[in-house]
Structure formats: structure tokens, C-alpha cells
N, C-alpha and C positions, 0 to 999 in steps of 0.2 A: 494515461488520462483516465480518471474515474468518472462515474456518473455525477459526482459532486462537482467536478470541473466543467462539465458540459451543460449543466442545467442553467436555466435562466437566472440572471442576477439583477438586482435593483441597483444599477450604477448611479442613479441620481441621488441616492442616499449618501454616497461617498464623494461625489463631485458636486460642488456648489456652483450655482449660476447666479451671479450678482449683476445688477444693473445700476447705472448712474444716468440720471436724466429721465425724461418721460418715456415710459415703455408701457404699452397696453398689455393686458393679461393674455390676449390671444397670441400676440407676437412672442411673449415670454414663454407660453406653453409650447408653441411651435419650436422655439429655440431649444427648450429642454428636451423635447421629443427627438430632435435631430442630434443633439449631443448624446443622448442616451442610446440611440441606434448606432452611432459611430463607435461607441465604446463598449457596447454589449456584444462581445464576440466570444464564443466558446473557447476555452483553453487559455485565456489570458490570465496572467497573474493578477493580484489585487490592484484595483484602480482607485486613485484618490486625486484630489486637486480642486481647482476652481477655474471658472470661466467668467471673465469680466466683460460686460457689454456696456458701451458708452455711446450716447447720442449727443452730437455736438449741438449746442444751443444757437450758434451763429447761423444765420440764414445763407451766408455766402459760401459755405463749405460745400465742395463738390460731392464728397462721399461722407455724409454725416454719421453713419453708423460704423462703429469699429468694435472689434472684439479681440481679446487676448486670452489664450488658454494655457495654463500650466498644469499638465496632467502627469502624475507619476504612475507608471505602469511597471509594477515590480520594482526593479532597481533602475529603470530607465526614466528619464525626464523628457517629456514631449512638450515643446513650446510651439504654439500656432498663433498666428496673427491674421486678421482679415479686416478689410474695409469695403463697405458697399453702400449703395444708395438707399435701400429699404431694409427693414428688419428681416423679411423673409429671404431676400437675396443674401443677406449676411448669414442667416442660419444655414442656408444651402451651401454657401462657400465654406463656412466653418466645418460643416459636416464632411465635405469632400476632403478638406485638408487634414482633419482629424483621422478620418478613415485611412488615408494614405500613410500617415505617420504611424498609426496602429499596425498597419500591414508591415511596415518596415521594422518595427520593434518585434512583431511576432515572428518574423522570418530572419531576424538578425543572426541567429545561431545556426542557420542551415549551412551545411558544408557544401552544398551544391552551388551556392552563390559566392563562395570564396574564390579568390584567384589562385592560380597554380603556384606551387612552391618555387622559390627562386633556384637557379642552378647552383651547384656546389661552389663555384668560384665567386658567387655573390653571397655566400653565407647560408645557402640552403643545406638540406640534409645530405650527408655523405652516404654513399651506398656501400 
């Protein structure tokens, strides 16, 4: 890892946040901040994609705010969905789910997390 890899990146230039329905600027800024902090991790490959936020117009919907994120991290595609009652709760839930998915992608190649090799009679390596 070089200094170029661990420096701060502006993730929000490559990840678009789109909204449908009425969304105030304060909620949108909070959502962008949470998405940026979830994806701004040192050592990650290039990140791109989009986050779509929709607010239901019907008054009888129990969880009117929903979000769907399709983020490409290097060669991996991360898809995250969330539904909440308010925009800030949605941003927090989306942040948690994105952060967990980014952790999984970042540690996918770790050999310590792999299972043991199968025994030789099940196709494992022969000694």
C-alpha cells in the first residue's frame, strides 16, 4: 500500500446520490455525508455507483423512506437496501449496511477467514 492508496479520497464525486419525491437539503446533505463516510476507507479499490432515495407520497405507508444502493468496489458489486420512517434514520441504516458490506469486500481475500481444505478422500490436496 502506498501513500496514494491511504490518502483521503472524495468518494462523492464517483458515487451519485439521487432522490425522488420531496427531500429537503439538510436531509440530503446528511445522507451524502453518511454514504461518504461509509465508503471512504483507506486501501479500497476505486469506488463508483449510485444511491437512490425515494419517499412515498401515500400517507398510509408505514415506512415511507426507502433507499437502494448499487456500489462497485473494484471488481465487486455491493447492493444494499433500506427502509425507514425518517430520512435521518434511513441515512443511519444505510450507513451501517454499507459499512458492513464494505468490510466484507475488503476482507474477502483474507486467508485467515477461509475454511480448512477438505480431506484427500473428498478432493482435497494429496500429501
